[in-house]
C-alpha positions in Angstrom: 74.7 86.5 65.2 75.0 83.2 65.5 78.7 81.8 66.0 80.3 80.0 63.4 83.1 78.1 66.1 82.7 74.4 65.9 82.4 73.4 69.1 85.2 71.3 70.9 84.4 67.6 70.2 84.9 66.8 73.5 81.4 68.4 74.4 80.4 66.5 71.5 81.3 63.1 73.3 80.5 64.3 76.5 76.7 64.7 74.9 76.8 61.9 73.1 77.5 60.0 76.7 74.7 61.8 78.1 72.2 60.8 75.2 73.7 57.1 75.5 73.4 56.9 79.0 69.8 58.3 79.1 68.8 56.2 76.7 69.8 53.2 78.8 68.0 54.7 81.5 71.0 55.7 83.6 71.5 58.7 85.1 75.0 61.1 84.5 74.7 62.9 86.8 74.4 60.3 89.6 76.6 58.0 87.6 79.4 60.5 87.6 79.1 61.3 91.4 79.8 57.4 91.9 82.9 57.1 89.6 84.7 60.7 91.2 83.7 59.0 94.8 85.4 55.9 93.8 88.1 57.6 92.0 88.8 60.0 95.5 88.8 56.3 97.8 90.9 54.8 95.2 93.1 57.5 94.5 96.0 57.5 92.2 98.1 59.6 93.6 101.7 58.8 93.8 103.3 57.1 96.6 105.5 59.9 97.6 102.2 62.1 98.5 101.5 59.6 101.1 102.7 60.8 104.9 103.9 57.3 106.5 105.1 56.4 103.0 108.8 55.8 103.6 111.6 56.9 101.3 115.2 56.2 100.4 117.8 58.1 99.3 117.2 58.5 95.4 113.8 59.0 96.3 114.9 61.7 98.7 117.3 63.0 96.3 114.6 63.3 93.6 112.7 65.1 96.0 115.2 67.4 97.4 117.2 68.3 94.5 120.3 67.7 97.1 122.7 64.8 96.8 124.0 62.5 99.2 127.2 64.3 101.0 124.6 67.3 101.0 121.7 65.4 102.6 124.1 63.4 105.0 126.1 67.1 106.0 123.0 68.5 106.5 121.9 66.1 109.2 124.9 66.4 110.7 124.2 70.1 111.7 121.0 69.1 112.2 119.3 71.0 109.7 117.4 68.0 107.7 115.4 65.1 108.8 117.4 61.7 110.4 116.9 59.0 108.6 114.8 56.0 109.6 116.8 52.7 110.4 115.1 50.0 108.2 117.5 46.9 108.6 121.3 47.2 109.9 123.0 48.3 106.1 119.1 49.7 105.4 117.7 53.7 106.1 114.4 55.5 104.6 113.1 58.9 105.7 109.6 59.6 106.4 107.6 61.2 103.7 106.2 63.8 105.8 109.3 64.8 107.4 110.6 65.2 104.2 107.6 67.6 102.8 107.7 69.4 106.1 111.5 70.1 105.2 110.7 71.4 101.5 107.5 73.4 103.0 109.7 75.0 106.0 112.2 75.9 103.2 109.7 77.4 101.0 108.0 79.0 103.5 111.4 81.1 104.6 112.0 82.3 100.8 108.3 83.5 100.3 
């Protein structure tokens, strides 16, 4: 018995794109592989996932859901990564240190 269900709209779009590319003499698989490689090189991943990035206090609060007083209390106890001095009045945290701290907390609970 043949399916009476219509195919999804995006499948029709992909089919149309493939047909158009073939008509133009382009190889769909080769083009999509090139696009995927380009996207990987120019990743638009959020900047806080970049391990060498420095995070502000606000970004650390967002990542950890902790507030400033708790963060500094944990630093005083040696239970949180210390900040890196940027200027006389500004500090930041290494994203990899914060992510390691988060991972360690998660692993302890699971």
